[in-house]
C-alpha positions as CSV (number, residue, x, y, z in Angstrom):
1,X,-44.7,9.9,10.2
2,X,-45.7,11.6,7.1
3,X,-45.9,7.6,5.3
4,X,-43.0,8.1,5.0
5,X,-42.5,3.8,6.1
6,X,-45.1,3.3,3.4
7,X,-48.6,2.8,4.4
8,X,-51.6,0.4,3.7
9,X,-54.7,0.6,4.0
10,X,-56.9,-1.6,5.8
11,X,-60.1,-2.4,3.6
12,X,-57.6,-3.8,1.1
13,X,-56.8,-6.2,3.8
14,X,-60.4,-7.3,3.8
15,X,-61.9,-4.8,7.2
16,X,-65.0,-4.1,5.7
17,X,-65.8,-1.3,8.8
18,X,-69.9,-2.5,8.5
19,X,-70.4,-2.5,12.0
20,X,-74.0,-1.1,13.4
21,X,-75.8,-1.3,17.0
22,X,-79.2,-1.8,17.2
23,X,-81.4,-2.0,20.9
24,X,-84.3,-3.1,20.0
25,X,-83.0,-7.2,19.8
26,X,-85.1,-10.1,21.2
27,X,-84.4,-13.4,21.5
28,X,-86.4,-16.6,23.6
29,X,-83.7,-18.7,25.8
30,X,-83.2,-22.7,24.1
31,X,-84.0,-20.7,20.1
32,X,-82.1,-19.1,17.7
33,X,-84.6,-16.4,15.9
34,X,-83.1,-12.9,17.0
35,X,-85.5,-10.0,16.1
36,X,-85.5,-6.1,15.8
37,X,-88.0,-3.8,14.0
38,X,-85.4,-1.3,13.5
39,X,-82.5,-3.7,12.1
40,X,-82.9,-4.1,8.3
41,X,-81.3,-7.3,7.8
42,X,-80.2,-8.4,4.2
43,X,-79.5,-12.4,3.1
44,X,-75.5,-10.4,3.3
45,X,-75.7,-10.1,7.0
46,X,-75.0,-14.0,6.7
47,X,-71.3,-14.7,8.4
48,X,-71.7,-11.3,10.9
49,X,-70.5,-11.8,14.2
50,X,-73.2,-10.4,16.6
51,X,-73.4,-10.2,20.2
52,X,-76.7,-10.2,22.2
53,X,-76.5,-8.3,25.7
54,X,-77.8,-10.6,27.7
55,X,-78.8,-13.6,25.9
56,X,-76.2,-15.6,27.1
57,X,-77.2,-15.1,31.1
58,X,-76.0,-13.7,34.0
59,X,-75.5,-10.8,32.0
60,X,-73.4,-11.6,30.2
61,X,-73.5,-11.7,26.1
62,X,-74.3,-14.1,23.6
63,X,-70.9,-14.6,21.5
64,X,-72.5,-16.5,17.7
65,X,-72.5,-15.3,14.3
66,X,-75.7,-14.5,11.7
67,X,-76.2,-18.2,10.2
68,X,-79.0,-17.6,8.3
69,X,-81.3,-14.7,6.7
70,X,-85.3,-14.9,7.4
71,X,-86.6,-11.6,6.6
72,X,-86.2,-7.4,7.4
73,X,-87.0,-8.0,10.9
74,X,-85.7,-11.4,11.8
75,X,-82.5,-13.9,11.5
76,X,-81.1,-17.3,12.5
77,X,-78.2,-17.4,15.0
78,X,-75.7,-20.2,14.6
79,X,-76.6,-20.8,18.6
80,X,-78.8,-20.7,20.6
81,X,-79.9,-18.4,24.2
82,X,-79.1,-19.0,27.3
83,X,-81.8,-15.9,28.3
84,X,-84.6,-14.6,27.0
85,X,-84.1,-10.5,25.9
86,X,-86.4,-7.7,24.6
87,X,-85.3,-4.0,23.9
88,X,-81.6,-5.4,24.4
89,X,-78.5,-3.9,22.9
90,X,-77.2,-6.5,19.8
91,X,-73.8,-5.5,18.0
92,X,-73.1,-7.0,14.7
93,X,-71.0,-6.8,11.8
94,X,-67.7,-8.2,9.5
95,X,-65.2,-9.5,11.9
96,X,-62.5,-7.2,11.1
97,X,-60.1,-8.3,13.6
98,X,-57.7,-10.7,11.3
99,X,-58.0,-7.7,8.4
100,X,-56.8,-5.5,11.0
101,X,-53.9,-7.8,12.1
102,X,-53.0,-8.7,8.7
103,X,-52.8,-4.8,8.1
104,X,-50.4,-4.0,10.6
105,X,-48.5,-7.1,9.8
106,X,-48.3,-5.9,5.9
107,X,-46.9,-2.3,7.0
108,X,-43.4,-1.9,7.0
109,X,-41.8,-0.5,10.5
110,X,-42.6,3.0,10.9
111,X,-45.6,2.8,8.3
112,X,-48.6,3.7,8.4
113,X,-52.0,1.4,8.5
114,X,-55.0,4.0,7.3
115,X,-58.4,3.1,7.7
116,X,-61.4,5.0,5.7
117,X,-64.3,6.0,6.3
118,X,-66.9,3.0,5.8
119,X,-71.2,2.5,6.4
120,X,-70.5,1.3,10.2
121,X,-67.2,0.4,12.8
122,X,-65.1,-1.3,12.0
123,X,-65.7,-5.0,14.6
124,X,-62.8,-6.6,16.8
125,X,-63.7,-10.0,18.6
126,X,-61.6,-10.5,21.8
127,X,-61.2,-13.5,24.5
128,X,-61.9,-13.1,27.6
129,X,-58.7,-12.1,29.0
130,X,-56.6,-12.5,26.0
131,X,-54.7,-9.4,24.0
132,X,-56.4,-8.7,21.1
133,X,-54.4,-7.1,18.5
134,X,-50.3,-8.1,19.6
135,X,-48.2,-4.4,17.6
136,X,-45.4,-6.0,17.2
137,X,-43.4,-2.9,14.9
138,X,-43.6,0.9,14.8
139,X,-46.6,1.9,13.3
140,X,-49.1,4.5,12.6
141,X,-52.5,4.0,13.4
142,X,-55.2,6.7,11.1
143,X,-57.9,7.2,10.5
144,X,-58.8,9.5,6.9
145,X,-61.9,10.2,8.0
146,X,-63.3,12.3,11.8
147,X,-66.1,9.0,11.7
148,X,-63.3,6.3,12.1
149,X,-65.2,4.5,14.7
150,X,-63.2,0.8,16.6
151,X,-65.0,-0.7,18.2
152,X,-64.2,-4.1,20.2
153,X,-65.8,-6.1,22.9
154,X,-68.0,-7.3,24.4
155,X,-67.6,-7.5,28.3
156,X,-66.0,-10.5,29.2
157,X,-66.1,-12.7,32.3
158,X,-62.9,-12.8,32.8
159,X,-60.4,-9.3,33.0
160,X,-57.0,-8.2,31.1
161,X,-58.7,-8.1,27.7
162,X,-56.3,-5.9,26.0
163,X,-57.2,-3.9,22.5
164,X,-53.8,-3.1,21.7
165,X,-51.1,-5.1,23.5
166,X,-47.8,-3.6,22.3
167,X,-44.4,-5.0,22.2
168,X,-41.1,-3.1,23.9
169,X,-39.6,-0.4,22.3
170,X,-41.8,0.5,19.7
171,X,-42.9,3.8,19.2
172,X,-47.2,3.8,18.1
173,X,-49.2,6.7,16.9
174,X,-53.1,6.2,17.2
175,X,-54.2,9.8,15.1
176,X,-58.4,10.5,14.1
177,X,-59.6,7.6,15.5
178,X,-63.1,6.8,18.0
179,X,-62.1,3.3,20.0
180,X,-64.9,1.9,21.9
181,X,-65.7,-0.7,24.0
182,X,-68.4,-2.8,25.3
183,X,-72.3,-1.7,24.8
184,X,-72.7,-3.4,28.3
185,X,-70.2,-3.0,31.1
186,X,-70.1,-6.7,33.6
187,X,-67.5,-5.4,35.9
188,X,-64.7,-6.5,34.3
189,X,-61.6,-5.3,32.5
190,X,-61.3,-4.0,28.9
191,X,-59.0,-1.9,28.1
192,X,-57.7,0.3,25.2
193,X,-54.0,0.8,24.3
194,X,-51.3,-1.6,26.5
195,X,-48.1,-3.0,27.3
196,X,-48.1,-6.6,29.4
197,X,-45.7,-7.9,31.5
198,X,-42.9,-6.4,29.6
199,X,-39.3,-4.0,30.5
200,X,-40.5,-0.9,28.6
201,X,-37.6,0.0,27.1
202,X,-37.7,3.5,25.0
203,X,-41.3,2.7,24.5
204,X,-44.0,5.3,23.3
205,X,-47.7,5.5,22.7
206,X,-48.5,8.6,21.2
207,X,-52.8,9.8,20.5
208,X,-53.5,12.4,18.7
209,X,-57.7,13.1,18.6
210,X,-58.4,10.3,19.9
211,X,-62.2,9.6,21.0
212,X,-62.4,7.0,23.3
213,X,-65.6,5.7,25.7
214,X,-66.8,2.5,27.5
215,X,-63.9,1.0,27.6
216,X,-63.0,0.6,31.1
217,X,-59.0,1.7,31.2
218,X,-58.0,4.3,27.9
219,X,-54.3,3.7,28.9
220,X,-51.8,1.7,31.2
221,X,-48.4,1.1,31.0
222,X,-47.6,-1.7,32.8
223,X,-44.5,-3.8,33.0
224,X,-42.7,-6.2,36.0
225,X,-39.5,-4.3,35.2
226,X,-38.2,-0.6,34.7
227,X,-40.2,2.0,32.6
228,X,-36.6,3.5,31.3
229,X,-37.5,6.1,29.6
230,X,-40.8,5.1,28.2
231,X,-44.0,7.6,27.8
232,X,-47.2,8.8,26.9
233,X,-48.4,11.5,24.8
234,X,-51.0,12.1,24.4
235,X,-52.5,15.6,22.3
236,X,-56.4,17.0,21.3
237,X,-57.9,14.0,23.3
238,X,-62.0,13.3,24.4
239,X,-60.8,9.9,26.7
240,X,-63.2,8.7,28.7
241,X,-64.0,4.6,30.6
242,X,-67.1,3.7,31.7
243,X,-68.0,1.6,35.3
244,X,-71.1,-0.1,37.0
245,X,-69.8,1.6,40.5
246,X,-68.3,-2.0,41.9
247,X,-65.3,-2.2,41.3
248,X,-62.7,1.8,40.2
249,X,-61.1,1.9,37.7
250,X,-58.9,4.3,35.6
251,X,-58.2,6.7,32.1
252,X,-54.3,6.6,32.3
253,X,-52.4,4.2,34.6
254,X,-48.5,3.3,34.8
255,X,-49.4,0.4,36.7
256,X,-49.3,-0.2,40.7
257,X,-46.4,-2.4,41.3
258,X,-43.6,-1.4,44.1
259,X,-42.5,2.4,44.1
260,X,-39.5,3.5,42.8
261,X,-39.9,1.1,40.1
262,X,-40.8,2.9,37.8
263,X,-39.2,5.6,35.2
264,X,-40.9,6.8,32.0
265,X,-43.5,10.0,31.0
266,X,-47.0,11.5,30.8
267,X,-47.1,14.4,28.2
268,X,-51.3,15.0,28.1
269,X,-51.8,18.4,26.2
270,X,-55.4,20.0,25.1
271,X,-57.4,16.8,25.9
272,X,-60.6,15.8,28.3
273,X,-59.7,12.5,31.2
274,X,-63.5,11.9,31.7
275,X,-63.9,9.2,34.9
276,X,-67.5,7.8,35.3
277,X,-68.9,6.7,38.4
278,X,-66.3,4.8,41.3
279,X,-62.8,5.8,39.4
280,X,-59.5,7.6,38.7
281,X,-59.3,9.9,36.0
282,X,-55.1,9.2,36.4
283,X,-52.9,7.3,38.5
284,X,-48.9,7.4,38.4
285,X,-46.6,6.1,40.5
286,X,-44.0,8.6,42.3
287,X,-41.6,7.7,39.8
288,X,-43.2,9.1,36.2
289,X,-43.0,12.3,35.1
290,X,-46.9,14.1,34.4
291,X,-47.3,17.0,32.8
292,X,-50.7,18.3,31.8
293,X,-51.6,21.3,29.9
294,X,-54.9,22.9,29.8
295,X,-56.6,19.5,30.1
296,X,-60.1,19.5,31.2
297,X,-59.7,16.6,34.4
298,X,-63.4,15.6,35.4
299,X,-65.5,13.0,37.5
300,X,-68.5,11.5,36.0
301,X,-71.8,11.5,36.9
302,X,-72.3,7.6,37.4
303,X,-71.3,7.1,40.8
304,X,-68.5,8.8,43.6
305,X,-65.2,9.9,42.0
306,X,-62.1,8.5,44.4
307,X,-59.3,10.6,43.0
308,X,-58.7,13.0,39.3
309,X,-55.5,12.7,39.7
310,X,-53.8,9.5,42.4
311,X,-49.8,9.7,43.3
312,X,-48.8,6.5,44.3
313,X,-45.3,6.0,46.0
314,X,-43.4,5.6,49.4
315,X,-40.5,6.7,47.7
316,X,-38.3,9.6,49.4
317,X,-38.3,12.3,46.3
318,X,-41.5,14.1,45.6
319,X,-42.9,13.7,42.4
320,X,-42.6,15.6,39.1
321,X,-45.7,17.3,39.1
322,X,-46.2,20.0,35.7
323,X,-49.7,21.9,35.4
């Protein structure tokens, strides 16, 4: 992975990395005037994506774009609010989703997509119940500065929104990047990395120096068929989920289908796994090998922890469990 397959710069494919979070947003129902004393809006913000937490009603975010610049403290949105909010959190920035997809498509197999330091975070927008970025080749995603962050969201009205969804038979590495979920939690699933309903023959995901927060599942191996030799390697990471306490979620999970149907392995070294509220840190079936070395596995402060490590099965053989 020493750039041997070539590399592309995500910014060369249009990614801006100019995302910003404000916490004093205000908007009135039936209007499109968004105000914030701290935002320092500019004319360059016109056309950027924006989410205003709670302004769509039912606790969901108003998802739209900035259509006009009024002043440094006010912009006009392309859609009216369905609920009034004040002192609310809002996220806005260039939608980098297509640019990142194009950069991954452009790099050769075994190549690297570089994410340079930027003025804000790389903003990726999801569609409820859909995968956001499909990874269809072996590739490395590399932040070239410790402050590089990819943020996705907002909270959804449907579950199973996956930031990076990987095809079978690939080797994918993510290094030196912070992955951050939405600012609000509507008690539905937002997943950072996963395979979705595929046979995971010889698939490998490596996370190295990755920080995650505000997502509800960081990694999940999910399949209707055996994992064979598929696995996850996690080194020097700080991984946590967030939860409102109503439903259990996990930091890492290898699936919940019938016992004995999965193979594969987890190798986790020098990593913090932190679960918030009513949740699991690590959930696995009997037939998955697990190795934990020099890790900090802990429950959160947002509610009762279910289990730190949960092993599910029903087969006769004991699980392989190395500490």
